[in-house]
N, CA, C and O atoms as a GROMACS GRO file, in nm:
protein
  620
    1MET      N    1   0.071  -0.102  -0.011
    1MET     CA    2   0.018   0.013   0.000
    1MET      C    3   0.113   0.115   0.001
    1MET      O    4   0.222   0.101   0.056
    2ASN      N    5   0.066   0.255  -0.081
    2ASN     CA    6   0.126   0.334  -0.112
    2ASN      C    7   0.067   0.446  -0.026
    2ASN      O    8  -0.045   0.471  -0.071
    3SER      N    9   0.095   0.521   0.076
    3SER     CA   10   0.024   0.609   0.090
    3SER      C   11   0.091   0.790   0.046
    3SER      O   12   0.041   0.894   0.088
    4GLY      N   13   0.188   0.781  -0.028
    4GLY     CA   14   0.217   0.871  -0.053
    4GLY      C   15   0.326   0.945   0.013
    4GLY      O   16   0.348   1.058  -0.029
    5PHE      N   17   0.413   0.891   0.127
    5PHE     CA   18   0.472   0.925   0.243
    5PHE      C   19   0.584   0.854   0.196
    5PHE      O   20   0.596   0.742   0.245
    6GLY      N   21   0.699   0.902   0.085
    6GLY     CA   22   0.792   0.777   0.117
    6GLY      C   23   0.772   0.588   0.050
    6GLY      O   24   0.674   0.553  -0.016
    7PRO      N   25   0.870   0.508   0.082
    7PRO     CA   26   0.858   0.410   0.028
    7PRO      C   27   0.758   0.298   0.107
    7PRO      O   28   0.743   0.310   0.229
    8SER      N   29   0.707   0.214   0.050
    8SER     CA   30   0.564   0.147   0.157
    8SER      C   31   0.676   0.042   0.187
    8SER      O   32   0.764  -0.002   0.114
    9PRO      N   33   0.645   0.019   0.311
    9PRO     CA   34   0.690  -0.022   0.383
    9PRO      C   35   0.709  -0.257   0.363
    9PRO      O   36   0.771  -0.343   0.426
   10ASP      N   37   0.621  -0.259   0.252
   10ASP     CA   38   0.621  -0.380   0.195
   10ASP      C   39   0.763  -0.393   0.035
   10ASP      O   40   0.792  -0.470  -0.056
   11HIS      N   41   0.801  -0.282   0.084
   11HIS     CA   42   0.902  -0.279  -0.080
   11HIS      C   43   1.016  -0.187  -0.037
   11HIS      O   44   1.007  -0.093   0.042
   12GLN      N   45   1.138  -0.232  -0.107
   12GLN     CA   46   1.268  -0.151  -0.031
   12GLN      C   47   1.344  -0.164  -0.148
   12GLN      O   48   1.338  -0.252  -0.234
   13GLN      N   49   1.416  -0.067  -0.140
   13GLN     CA   50   1.505  -0.044  -0.255
   13GLN      C   51   1.638  -0.136  -0.264
   13GLN      O   52   1.710  -0.168  -0.170
   14PRO      N   53   1.655  -0.168  -0.397
   14PRO     CA   54   1.765  -0.242  -0.382
   14PRO      C   55   1.894  -0.221  -0.314
   14PRO      O   56   1.951  -0.114  -0.334
   15GLY      N   57   1.952  -0.316  -0.229
   15GLY     CA   58   2.083  -0.297  -0.140
   15GLY      C   59   2.059  -0.208  -0.026
   15GLY      O   60   2.157  -0.171   0.039
   16ALA      N   61   1.897  -0.155   0.021
   16ALA     CA   62   1.893  -0.112   0.151
   16ALA      C   63   1.866  -0.224   0.243
   16ALA      O   64   1.808  -0.327   0.211
   17GLN      N   65   1.915  -0.194   0.367
   17GLN     CA   66   1.837  -0.260   0.487
   17GLN      C   67   1.794  -0.210   0.541
   17GLN      O   68   1.788  -0.088   0.524
   18GLN      N   69   1.734  -0.275   0.644
   18GLN     CA   70   1.625  -0.218   0.771
   18GLN      C   71   1.713  -0.170   0.835
   18GLN      O   72   1.826  -0.218   0.845
   19PRO      N   73   1.650  -0.011   0.916
   19PRO     CA   74   1.750   0.038   0.998
   19PRO      C   75   1.745  -0.023   1.134
   19PRO      O   76   1.638  -0.058   1.185
   20GLY      N   77   1.851  -0.034   1.185
   20GLY     CA   78   1.879  -0.061   1.329
   20GLY      C   79   1.961  -0.253   1.294
   20GLY      O   80   2.006  -0.321   1.386
   21HIS      N   81   1.962  -0.292   1.169
   21HIS     CA   82   1.996  -0.413   1.192
   21HIS      C   83   2.168  -0.414   1.168
   21HIS      O   84   2.224  -0.314   1.122
   22PRO      N   85   2.230  -0.515   1.198
   22PRO     CA   86   2.374  -0.534   1.194
   22PRO      C   87   2.391  -0.522   1.088
   22PRO      O   88   2.310  -0.563   1.005
   23GLY      N   89   2.541  -0.445   1.046
   23GLY     CA   90   2.577  -0.396   0.918
   23GLY      C   91   2.540  -0.284   0.820
   23GLY      O   92   2.602  -0.232   0.728
   24GLY      N   93   2.404  -0.261   0.875
   24GLY     CA   94   2.309  -0.166   0.813
   24GLY      C   95   2.353  -0.024   0.782
   24GLY      O   96   2.355   0.032   0.892
   25SER      N   97   2.391   0.069   0.680
   25SER     CA   98   2.387   0.167   0.698
   25SER      C   99   2.260   0.280   0.808
   25SER      O  100   2.249   0.397   0.770
   26GLY      N  101   2.215   0.257   0.874
   26GLY     CA  102   2.119   0.293   0.921
   26GLY      C  103   2.085   0.388   1.025
   26GLY      O  104   2.159   0.360   1.119
   27TYR      N  105   2.019   0.476   1.052
   27TYR     CA  106   1.981   0.572   1.169
   27TYR      C  107   1.980   0.479   1.299
   27TYR      O  108   1.988   0.539   1.406
   28GLY      N  109   1.972   0.379   1.302
   28GLY     CA  110   1.952   0.292   1.415
   28GLY      C  111   2.098   0.265   1.454
   28GLY      O  112   2.125   0.316   1.562
   29ALA      N  113   2.212   0.192   1.388
   29ALA     CA  114   2.302   0.186   1.435
   29ALA      C  115   2.359   0.273   1.518
   29ALA      O  116   2.423   0.258   1.621
   30ALA      N  117   2.315   0.392   1.441
   30ALA     CA  118   2.451   0.516   1.565
   30ALA      C  119   2.343   0.589   1.618
   30ALA      O  120   2.358   0.711   1.622
   31ALA      N  121   2.231   0.538   1.664
   31ALA     CA  122   2.154   0.620   1.773
   31ALA      C  123   2.195   0.626   1.936
   31ALA      O  124   2.186   0.724   2.010
   32TYR      N  125   2.240   0.503   1.967
   32TYR     CA  126   2.312   0.496   2.123
   32TYR      C  127   2.425   0.527   2.133
   32TYR      O  128   2.490   0.443   2.071
   33GLN      N  129   2.490   0.602   2.176
   33GLN     CA  130   2.609   0.626   2.198
   33GLN      C  131   2.667   0.654   2.388
   33GLN      O  132   2.649   0.748   2.466
   34PRO      N  133   2.732   0.536   2.397
   34PRO     CA  134   2.760   0.566   2.577
   34PRO      C  135   2.856   0.686   2.581
   34PRO      O  136   2.938   0.737   2.504
   35GLY      N  137   2.805   0.711   2.712
   35GLY     CA  138   2.900   0.842   2.765
   35GLY      C  139   2.807   0.953   2.744
   35GLY      O  140   2.824   1.056   2.809
   36TYR      N  141   2.710   0.942   2.659
   36TYR     CA  142   2.653   1.098   2.613
   36TYR      C  143   2.533   1.095   2.705
   36TYR      O  144   2.473   0.988   2.698
   37SER      N  145   2.488   1.170   2.776
   37SER     CA  146   2.359   1.201   2.812
   37SER      C  147   2.268   1.329   2.823
   37SER      O  148   2.326   1.427   2.870
   38ALA      N  149   2.157   1.343   2.794
   38ALA     CA  150   2.084   1.468   2.748
   38ALA      C  151   2.106   1.527   2.884
   38ALA      O  152   2.134   1.491   2.998
   39ALA      N  153   2.068   1.677   2.791
   39ALA     CA  154   2.102   1.767   2.941
   39ALA      C  155   1.964   1.780   3.033
   39ALA      O  156   1.849   1.743   3.010
   40ALA      N  157   2.011   1.835   3.123
   40ALA     CA  158   1.902   1.806   3.231
   40ALA      C  159   1.757   1.890   3.227
   40ALA      O  160   1.773   1.998   3.171
   41TYR      N  161   1.659   1.873   3.258
   41TYR     CA  162   1.559   1.948   3.246
   41TYR      C  163   1.557   2.046   3.349
   41TYR      O  164   1.589   2.011   3.462
   42ASP      N  165   1.522   2.177   3.323
   42ASP     CA  166   1.562   2.290   3.426
   42ASP      C  167   1.380   2.337   3.382
   42ASP      O  168   1.324   2.359   3.274
   43PRO      N  169   1.337   2.334   3.519
   43PRO     CA  170   1.210   2.364   3.471
   43PRO      C  171   1.174   2.533   3.540
   43PRO      O  172   1.060   2.570   3.568
   44GLY      N  173   1.269   2.599   3.554
   44GLY     CA  174   1.288   2.760   3.574
   44GLY      C  175   1.378   2.842   3.574
   44GLY      O  176   1.395   2.782   3.681
   45ALA      N  177   1.447   2.909   3.567
   45ALA     CA  178   1.584   3.016   3.660
   45ALA      C  179   1.536   3.010   3.788
   45ALA      O  180   1.570   3.117   3.839
   46THR      N  181   1.461   2.927   3.891
   46THR     CA  182   1.409   3.010   4.026
   46THR      C  183   1.534   2.898   4.117
   46THR      O  184   1.549   2.776   4.105
   47SER      N  185   1.619   3.014   4.221
   47SER     CA  186   1.694   2.935   4.291
   47SER      C  187   1.662   3.034   4.443
   47SER      O  188   1.592   3.136   4.447
   48GLY      N  189   1.726   2.980   4.545
   48GLY     CA  190   1.667   3.028   4.664
   48GLY      C  191   1.552   3.028   4.730
   48GLY      O  192   1.488   2.923   4.726
   49SER      N  193   1.497   3.141   4.806
   49SER     CA  194   1.444   3.131   4.871
   49SER      C  195   1.348   3.242   4.857
   49SER      O  196   1.397   3.340   4.803
   50ASN      N  197   1.201   3.254   4.897
   50ASN     CA  198   1.142   3.376   4.842
   50ASN      C  199   1.057   3.406   5.019
   50ASN      O  200   0.952   3.357   5.060
   51PRO      N  201   1.149   3.499   5.089
   51PRO     CA  202   1.074   3.554   5.221
   51PRO      C  203   0.970   3.595   5.243
   51PRO      O  204   0.899   3.570   5.341
   52ALA      N  205   0.939   3.696   5.115
   52ALA     CA  206   0.793   3.751   5.097
   52ALA      C  207   0.717   3.679   5.069
   52ALA      O  208   0.605   3.711   5.109
   53GLY      N  209   0.724   3.541   4.986
   53GLY     CA  210   0.627   3.467   4.943
   53GLY      C  211   0.601   3.415   5.111
   53GLY      O  212   0.496   3.422   5.175
   54ARG      N  213   0.666   3.388   5.132
   54ARG     CA  214   0.654   3.259   5.258
   54ARG      C  215   0.581   3.365   5.403
   54ARG      O  216   0.519   3.327   5.502
   55VAL      N  217   0.611   3.467   5.371
   55VAL     CA  218   0.514   3.589   5.468
   55VAL      C  219   0.359   3.558   5.421
   55VAL      O  220   0.268   3.503   5.484
   56SER      N  221   0.360   3.609   5.296
   56SER     CA  222   0.244   3.602   5.247
   56SER      C  223   0.140   3.488   5.261
   56SER      O  224   0.019   3.500   5.278
   57LEU      N  225   0.213   3.376   5.252
   57LEU     CA  226   0.166   3.234   5.249
   57LEU      C  227   0.091   3.242   5.416
   57LEU      O  228  -0.024   3.225   5.458
   58ALA      N  229   0.219   3.274   5.477
   58ALA     CA  230   0.127   3.225   5.634
   58ALA      C  231   0.059   3.336   5.681
   58ALA      O  232  -0.013   3.327   5.780
   59ALA      N  233   0.073   3.432   5.627
   59ALA     CA  234  -0.030   3.561   5.688
   59ALA      C  235  -0.182   3.483   5.581
   59ALA      O  236  -0.266   3.447   5.664
   60GLY      N  237  -0.218   3.460   5.473
   60GLY     CA  238  -0.253   3.360   5.393
   60GLY      C  239  -0.325   3.256   5.480
   60GLY      O  240  -0.441   3.231   5.448
   61VAL      N  241  -0.278   3.197   5.576
   61VAL     CA  242  -0.299   3.065   5.603
   61VAL      C  243  -0.342   3.119   5.734
   61VAL      O  244  -0.451   3.063   5.745
   62LEU      N  245  -0.326   3.200   5.856
   62LEU     CA  246  -0.365   3.269   5.955
   62LEU      C  247  -0.533   3.308   5.908
   62LEU      O  248  -0.631   3.259   5.964
   63VAL      N  249  -0.537   3.383   5.821
   63VAL     CA  250  -0.644   3.430   5.766
   63VAL      C  251  -0.712   3.322   5.731
   63VAL      O  252  -0.812   3.389   5.706
   64VAL      N  253  -0.746   3.214   5.708
   64VAL     CA  254  -0.800   3.100   5.694
   64VAL      C  255  -0.845   3.030   5.801
   64VAL      O  256  -0.952   2.970   5.809
   65VAL      N  257  -0.744   3.044   5.898
   65VAL     CA  258  -0.769   2.989   6.034
   65VAL      C  259  -0.860   3.113   6.126
   65VAL      O  260  -0.938   3.098   6.220
   66ILE      N  261  -0.836   3.179   6.088
   66ILE     CA  262  -0.918   3.324   6.141
   66ILE      C  263  -1.022   3.256   6.092
   66ILE      O  264  -1.030   3.139   6.130
   67GLY      N  265  -1.077   3.282   6.043
   67GLY     CA  266  -1.235   3.232   5.959
   67GLY      C  267  -1.296   3.151   5.995
   67GLY      O  268  -1.418   3.154   6.007
   68LEU      N  269  -1.191   3.022   6.031
   68LEU     CA  270  -1.236   2.923   6.072
   68LEU      C  271  -1.255   2.915   6.206
   68LEU      O  272  -1.308   2.808   6.239
   69VAL      N  273  -1.232   2.984   6.291
   69VAL     CA  274  -1.272   2.968   6.431
   69VAL      C  275  -1.377   3.072   6.427
   69VAL      O  276  -1.454   3.052   6.522
   70GLN      N  277  -1.414   3.181   6.353
   70GLN     CA  278  -1.535   3.294   6.358
   70GLN      C  279  -1.668   3.201   6.300
   70GLN      O  280  -1.782   3.210   6.344
   71GLN      N  281  -1.628   3.121   6.202
   71GLN     CA  282  -1.775   3.000   6.167
   71GLN      C  283  -1.764   2.948   6.308
   71GLN      O  284  -1.864   2.970   6.377
   72VAL      N  285  -1.675   2.891   6.360
   72VAL     CA  286  -1.678   2.760   6.487
   72VAL      C  287  -1.783   2.842   6.607
   72VAL      O  288  -1.882   2.810   6.671
   73VAL      N  289  -1.701   2.961   6.595
   73VAL     CA  290  -1.768   3.021   6.774
   73VAL      C  291  -1.904   3.052   6.681
   73VAL      O  292  -2.000   2.985   6.720
   74GLY      N  293  -1.937   3.147   6.555
   74GLY     CA  294  -2.052   3.171   6.543
   74GLY      C  295  -2.181   3.086   6.558
   74GLY      O  296  -2.286   3.141   6.588
   75TYR      N  297  -2.173   2.927   6.536
   75TYR     CA  298  -2.244   2.839   6.557
   75TYR      C  299  -2.226   2.778   6.715
   75TYR      O  300  -2.322   2.725   6.772
   76LEU      N  301  -2.133   2.788   6.760
   76LEU     CA  302  -2.159   2.788   6.911
   76LEU      C  303  -2.193   2.910   7.005
   76LEU      O  304  -2.212   2.891   7.125
   77MET      N  305  -2.200   3.023   6.956
   77MET     CA  306  -2.226   3.123   7.089
   77MET      C  307  -2.411   3.087   7.089
   77MET      O  308  -2.479   3.094   7.192
   78PRO      N  309  -2.433   3.072   7.036
   78PRO     CA  310  -2.584   3.029   7.117
   78PRO      C  311  -2.546   2.984   7.236
   78PRO      O  312  -2.534   3.063   7.330
   79MET      N  313  -2.525   2.871   7.250
   79MET     CA  314  -2.485   2.771   7.382
   79MET      C  315  -2.420   2.837   7.454
   79MET      O  316  -2.435   2.825   7.576
   80LEU      N  317  -2.300   2.952   7.387
   80LEU     CA  318  -2.175   3.004   7.542
   80LEU      C  319  -2.246   3.120   7.600
   80LEU      O  320  -2.222   3.148   7.717
   81ILE      N  321  -2.334   3.194   7.531
   81ILE     CA  322  -2.383   3.287   7.620
   81ILE      C  323  -2.549   3.261   7.649
   81ILE      O  324  -2.644   3.242   7.573
   82THR      N  325  -2.538   3.269   7.790
   82THR     CA  326  -2.666   3.231   7.835
   82THR      C  327  -2.726   3.411   7.839
   82THR      O  328  -2.649   3.498   7.795
   83GLY      N  329  -2.855   3.449   7.891
   83GLY     CA  330  -2.895   3.590   7.875
   83GLY      C  331  -3.009   3.617   7.765
   83GLY      O  332  -3.041   3.542   7.673
   84SER      N  333  -3.061   3.742   7.797
   84SER     CA  334  -3.122   3.780   7.682
   84SER      C  335  -3.054   3.811   7.524
   84SER      O  336  -2.939   3.843   7.492
   85GLY      N  337  -3.178   3.784   7.444
   85GLY     CA  338  -3.138   3.766   7.301
   85GLY      C  339  -3.044   3.883   7.228
   85GLY      O  340  -2.975   3.865   7.127
   86THR      N  341  -3.057   4.005   7.303
   86THR     CA  342  -3.017   4.125   7.263
   86THR      C  343  -2.874   4.143   7.313
   86THR      O  344  -2.795   4.202   7.239
   87ALA      N  345  -2.826   4.091   7.449
   87ALA     CA  346  -2.705   4.053   7.455
   87ALA      C  347  -2.605   3.954   7.425
   87ALA      O  348  -2.488   3.956   7.462
   88SER      N  349  -2.675   3.846   7.337
   88SER     CA  350  -2.600   3.748   7.268
   88SER      C  351  -2.596   3.802   7.118
   88SER      O  352  -2.518   3.765   7.030
   89TYR      N  353  -2.659   3.862   7.112
   89TYR     CA  354  -2.632   3.926   6.938
   89TYR      C  355  -2.586   4.030   6.942
   89TYR      O  356  -2.536   4.045   6.830
   90GLU      N  357  -2.563   4.139   7.014
   90GLU     CA  358  -2.446   4.218   7.087
   90GLU      C  359  -2.317   4.151   7.058
   90GLU      O  360  -2.244   4.167   6.960
   91THR      N  361  -2.304   4.086   7.143
   91THR     CA  362  -2.141   4.022   7.168
   91THR      C  363  -2.109   3.934   7.047
   91THR      O  364  -1.993   3.929   7.006
   92TYR      N  365  -2.226   3.850   6.975
   92TYR     CA  366  -2.174   3.779   6.842
   92TYR      C  367  -2.104   3.893   6.808
   92TYR      O  368  -1.982   3.902   6.825
   93ARG      N  369  -2.181   3.993   6.755
   93ARG     CA  370  -2.180   4.133   6.640
   93ARG      C  371  -2.046   4.182   6.663
   93ARG      O  372  -1.981   4.193   6.558
   94LEU      N  373  -1.978   4.216   6.781
   94LEU     CA  374  -1.829   4.253   6.850
   94LEU      C  375  -1.748   4.186   6.773
   94LEU      O  376  -1.669   4.227   6.688
   95PHE      N  377  -1.789   4.017   6.828
   95PHE     CA  378  -1.704   3.900   6.784
   95PHE      C  379  -1.643   3.933   6.616
   95PHE      O  380  -1.527   3.933   6.574
   96SER      N  381  -1.747   3.955   6.560
   96SER     CA  382  -1.785   3.915   6.420
   96SER      C  383  -1.700   4.093   6.332
   96SER      O  384  -1.652   4.105   6.220
   97TYR      N  385  -1.713   4.183   6.425
   97TYR     CA  386  -1.657   4.271   6.377
   97TYR      C  387  -1.527   4.287   6.374
   97TYR      O  388  -1.466   4.337   6.279
   98ALA      N  389  -1.450   4.224   6.528
   98ALA     CA  390  -1.304   4.190   6.522
   98ALA      C  391  -1.217   4.088   6.434
   98ALA      O  392  -1.107   4.106   6.382
   99ALA      N  393  -1.324   3.941   6.432
   99ALA     CA  394  -1.220   3.876   6.351
   99ALA      C  395  -1.262   3.895   6.199
   99ALA      O  396  -1.224   3.805   6.124
  100ALA      N  397  -1.347   4.017   6.134
  100ALA     CA  398  -1.326   4.081   6.045
  100ALA      C  399  -1.211   4.184   6.003
  100ALA      O  400  -1.138   4.180   5.905
  101GLY      N  401  -1.218   4.269   6.098
  101GLY     CA  402  -1.116   4.367   6.113
  101GLY      C  403  -0.999   4.281   6.098
  101GLY      O  404  -0.926   4.321   6.007
  102THR      N  405  -0.944   4.143   6.177
  102THR     CA  406  -0.827   4.139   6.198
  102THR      C  407  -0.795   4.063   6.072
  102THR      O  408  -0.681   4.072   6.028
  103SER      N  409  -0.874   3.999   6.016
  103SER     CA  410  -0.893   3.910   5.864
  103SER      C  411  -0.838   4.050   5.778
  103SER      O  412  -0.730   4.038   5.722
  104VAL      N  413  -0.901   4.167   5.769
  104VAL     CA  414  -0.895   4.196   5.637
  104VAL      C  415  -0.740   4.271   5.661
  104VAL      O  416  -0.652   4.259   5.576
  105LEU      N  417  -0.718   4.364   5.815
  105LEU     CA  418  -0.540   4.371   5.834
  105LEU      C  419  -0.433   4.244   5.785
  105LEU      O  420  -0.347   4.265   5.699
  106ILE      N  421  -0.448   4.125   5.844
  106ILE     CA  422  -0.354   4.026   5.774
  106ILE      C  423  -0.361   3.994   5.619
  106ILE      O  424  -0.267   3.966   5.543
  107GLY      N  425  -0.516   4.008   5.587
  107GLY     CA  426  -0.525   3.985   5.420
  107GLY      C  427  -0.430   4.123   5.368
  107GLY      O  428  -0.336   4.107   5.290
  108ILE      N  429  -0.458   4.217   5.405
  108ILE     CA  430  -0.359   4.336   5.350
  108ILE      C  431  -0.218   4.278   5.332
  108ILE      O  432  -0.159   4.270   5.224
  109VAL      N  433  -0.172   4.239   5.454
  109VAL     CA  434  -0.028   4.202   5.463
  109VAL      C  435  -0.024   4.103   5.375
  109VAL      O  436   0.078   4.097   5.306
  110ALA      N  437  -0.109   4.022   5.357
  110ALA     CA  438  -0.076   3.865   5.248
  110ALA      C  439  -0.073   3.914   5.094
  110ALA      O  440   0.002   3.874   5.006
  111VAL      N  441  -0.175   4.014   5.084
  111VAL     CA  442  -0.155   4.089   4.908
  111VAL      C  443   0.001   4.142   4.902
  111VAL      O  444   0.089   4.126   4.817
  112VAL      N  445  -0.004   4.211   5.028
  112VAL     CA  446   0.143   4.336   4.998
  112VAL      C  447   0.262   4.226   4.990
  112VAL      O  448   0.338   4.232   4.893
  113ALA      N  449   0.278   4.137   5.078
  113ALA     CA  450   0.366   4.076   5.063
  113ALA      C  451   0.390   3.966   4.994
  113ALA      O  452   0.494   3.901   5.006
  114GLY      N  453   0.309   3.940   4.926
  114GLY     CA  454   0.267   3.877   4.844
  114GLY      C  455   0.291   3.887   4.666
  114GLY      O  456   0.326   3.803   4.583
  115SER      N  457   0.252   4.038   4.656
  115SER     CA  458   0.282   4.142   4.537
  115SER      C  459   0.422   4.168   4.533
  115SER      O  460   0.464   4.208   4.425
  116ILE      N  461   0.520   4.153   4.644
  116ILE     CA  462   0.663   4.212   4.660
  116ILE      C  463   0.729   4.059   4.581
  116ILE      O  464   0.786   4.056   4.472
  117GLY      N  465   0.703   3.947   4.666
  117GLY     CA  466   0.736   3.835   4.639
  117GLY      C  467   0.693   3.739   4.482
  117GLY      O  468   0.740   3.635   4.436
  118LEU      N  469   0.618   3.802   4.450
  118LEU     CA  470   0.569   3.758   4.285
  118LEU      C  471   0.679   3.860   4.182
  118LEU      O  472   0.718   3.832   4.069
  119ARG      N  473   0.706   3.959   4.246
  119ARG     CA  474   0.758   4.059   4.138
  119ARG      C  475   0.955   4.019   4.191
  119ARG      O  476   1.051   4.072   4.135
  120ALA      N  477   0.961   3.955   4.264
  120ALA     CA  478   1.107   3.886   4.272
  120ALA      C  479   1.168   3.824   4.187
  120ALA      O  480   1.151   3.702   4.189
  121PRO      N  481   1.260   3.881   4.081
  121PRO     CA  482   1.329   3.798   3.961
  121PRO      C  483   1.375   3.686   4.017
  121PRO      O  484   1.391   3.706   4.137
  122GLY      N  485   1.405   3.571   3.985
  122GLY     CA  486   1.469   3.448   4.022
  122GLY      C  487   1.420   3.368   4.106
  122GLY      O  488   1.464   3.254   4.117
  123ARG      N  489   1.305   3.423   4.192
  123ARG     CA  490   1.273   3.365   4.284
  123ARG      C  491   1.133   3.287   4.296
  123ARG      O  492   1.040   3.321   4.223
  124PRO      N  493   1.122   3.210   4.365
  124PRO     CA  494   0.978   3.059   4.349
  124PRO      C  495   0.864   3.195   4.379
  124PRO      O  496   0.874   3.303   4.437
  125LYS      N  497   0.768   3.133   4.316
  125LYS     CA  498   0.668   3.240   4.312
  125LYS      C  499   0.521   3.139   4.369
  125LYS      O  500   0.415   3.201   4.363
  126ALA      N  501   0.514   3.019   4.412
  126ALA     CA  502   0.365   2.937   4.432
  126ALA      C  503   0.352   3.028   4.563
  126ALA      O  504   0.256   3.104   4.557
  127ALA      N  505   0.443   3.037   4.702
  127ALA     CA  506   0.373   3.055   4.781
  127ALA      C  507   0.369   3.188   4.782
  127ALA      O  508   0.308   3.222   4.884
  128ALA      N  509   0.403   3.280   4.720
  128ALA     CA  510   0.371   3.391   4.682
  128ALA      C  511   0.198   3.420   4.611
  128ALA      O  512   0.109   3.493   4.655
  129GLY      N  513   0.197   3.345   4.507
  129GLY     CA  514   0.107   3.349   4.443
  129GLY      C  515  -0.018   3.287   4.499
  129GLY      O  516  -0.126   3.311   4.446
  130ALA      N  517  -0.007   3.194   4.626
  130ALA     CA  518  -0.119   3.157   4.721
  130ALA      C  519  -0.157   3.212   4.836
  130ALA      O  520  -0.258   3.177   4.898
  131GLY      N  521  -0.066   3.316   4.876
  131GLY     CA  522  -0.089   3.434   4.963
  131GLY      C  523  -0.137   3.520   4.923
  131GLY      O  524  -0.203   3.590   5.000
  132VAL      N  525  -0.127   3.557   4.786
  132VAL     CA  526  -0.222   3.704   4.752
  132VAL      C  527  -0.359   3.669   4.726
  132VAL      O  528  -0.450   3.747   4.754
  133ALA      N  529  -0.388   3.504   4.648
  133ALA     CA  530  -0.487   3.426   4.642
  133ALA      C  531  -0.563   3.452   4.796
  133ALA      O  532  -0.664   3.520   4.811
  134LEU      N  533  -0.492   3.384   4.901
  134LEU     CA  534  -0.632   3.408   5.015
  134LEU      C  535  -0.613   3.545   5.060
  134LEU      O  536  -0.718   3.598   5.096
  135GLY      N  537  -0.511   3.616   5.068
  135GLY     CA  538  -0.552   3.741   5.132
  135GLY      C  539  -0.618   3.792   5.082
  135GLY      O  540  -0.706   3.846   5.150
  136ALA      N  541  -0.625   3.811   4.911
  136ALA     CA  542  -0.776   3.903   4.851
  136ALA      C  543  -0.905   3.868   4.869
  136ALA      O  544  -1.005   3.940   4.868
  137TRP      N  545  -0.888   3.662   4.898
  137TRP     CA  546  -1.013   3.625   4.935
  137TRP      C  547  -1.071   3.674   5.094
  137TRP      O  548  -1.191   3.677   5.122
  138ALA      N  549  -1.001   3.697   5.155
  138ALA     CA  550  -1.048   3.720   5.315
  138ALA      C  551  -1.051   3.864   5.300
  138ALA      O  552  -1.089   3.909   5.408
  139ILE      N  553  -1.032   3.941   5.232
  139ILE     CA  554  -1.072   4.122   5.192
  139ILE      C  555  -1.205   4.117   5.117
  139ILE      O  556  -1.306   4.176   5.155
  140LEU      N  557  -1.198   4.046   5.014
  140LEU     CA  558  -1.339   4.026   4.961
  140LEU      C  559  -1.435   3.971   5.045
  140LEU      O  560  -1.544   4.028   5.040
  141SER      N  561  -1.423   3.862   5.134
  141SER     CA  562  -1.507   3.790   5.216
  141SER      C  563  -1.543   3.915   5.316
  141SER      O  564  -1.659   3.957   5.322
  142ALA      N  565  -1.448   3.967   5.385
  142ALA     CA  566  -1.501   4.073   5.483
  142ALA      C  567  -1.590   4.226   5.373
  142ALA      O  568  -1.699   4.280   5.391
  143VAL      N  569  -1.527   4.241   5.309
  143VAL     CA  570  -1.643   4.334   5.253
  143VAL      C  571  -1.749   4.315   5.203
  143VAL      O  572  -1.824   4.412   5.196
  144VAL      N  573  -1.802   4.164   5.144
  144VAL     CA  574  -1.884   4.178   5.178
  144VAL      C  575  -2.004   4.107   5.284
  144VAL      O  576  -2.127   4.098   5.278
  145GLY      N  577  -1.911   4.066   5.372
  145GLY     CA  578  -1.983   4.079   5.496
  145GLY      C  579  -2.021   4.211   5.554
  145GLY      O  580  -2.140   4.231   5.579
  146PHE      N  581  -1.959   4.275   5.570
  146PHE     CA  582  -1.989   4.445   5.591
  146PHE      C  583  -2.063   4.467   5.535
  146PHE      O  584  -2.150   4.518   5.605
  147ALA      N  585  -2.103   4.458   5.399
  147ALA     CA  586  -2.160   4.570   5.278
  147ALA      C  587  -2.312   4.526   5.280
  147ALA      O  588  -2.406   4.599   5.310
  148VAL      N  589  -2.319   4.345   5.226
  148VAL     CA  590  -2.479   4.288   5.224
  148VAL      C  591  -2.559   4.315   5.360
  148VAL      O  592  -2.679   4.315   5.332
  149PRO      N  593  -2.541   4.337   5.482
  149PRO     CA  594  -2.624   4.328   5.596
  149PRO      C  595  -2.676   4.486   5.600
  149PRO      O  596  -2.794   4.520   5.614
  150ALA      N  597  -2.543   4.592   5.581
  150ALA     CA  598  -2.581   4.717   5.540
  150ALA      C  599  -2.673   4.764   5.427
  150ALA      O  600  -2.748   4.862   5.419
  151ILE      N  601  -2.638   4.637   5.317
  151ILE     CA  602  -2.756   4.724   5.247
  151ILE      C  603  -2.920   4.640   5.249
  151ILE      O  604  -3.031   4.680   5.216
  152ILE      N  605  -2.883   4.541   5.292
  152ILE     CA  606  -3.035   4.501   5.351
  152ILE      C  607  -3.073   4.586   5.453
  152ILE      O  608  -3.188   4.625   5.434
  153THR      N  609  -2.996   4.653   5.606
  153THR     CA  610  -3.070   4.729   5.659
  153THR      C  611  -3.089   4.859   5.618
  153THR      O  612  -3.138   4.941   5.696
  154GLY      N  613  -3.053   4.893   5.491
  154GLY     CA  614  -3.084   5.054   5.476
  154GLY      C  615  -2.968   5.142   5.562
  154GLY      O  616  -2.984   5.256   5.606
  155PHE      N  617  -2.866   5.071   5.573
  155PHE     CA  618  -2.712   5.151   5.644
  155PHE      C  619  -2.807   5.179   5.754
  155PHE      O  620  -2.770   5.240   5.854
   0.00000   0.00000   0.00000
């Protein structure tokens, strides 16, 4: 069968041998050359550490932990506070504001440090990118948490 791309496999020219066969002049015989190795794979020219990226990631993880604590306390608040509904609501509201404010401040640290880490030439950028993402999420979450109740209640 002729596909139009060179000689067909069942037809060879006179005097030619299959590549790689002993005594043949093909590219199979010269393919292996002992003592030579391929160049090592270099995934990028990153070296050293990125302290700003590490600070950013640590701040981002801290923001996530604060958010989880806020969620757990929110679920446990009715059981922890005895008394009138107004006092427990005020206590929870103050706790939520403090946790959200702290999250915003730490989120800003994560975004700023991560931005510095992402701009550092020749440094690893994964921790900085993760820190920026977590910090931005914390800031956005707090803004939505403040804005939605304000919009619903009419400021």
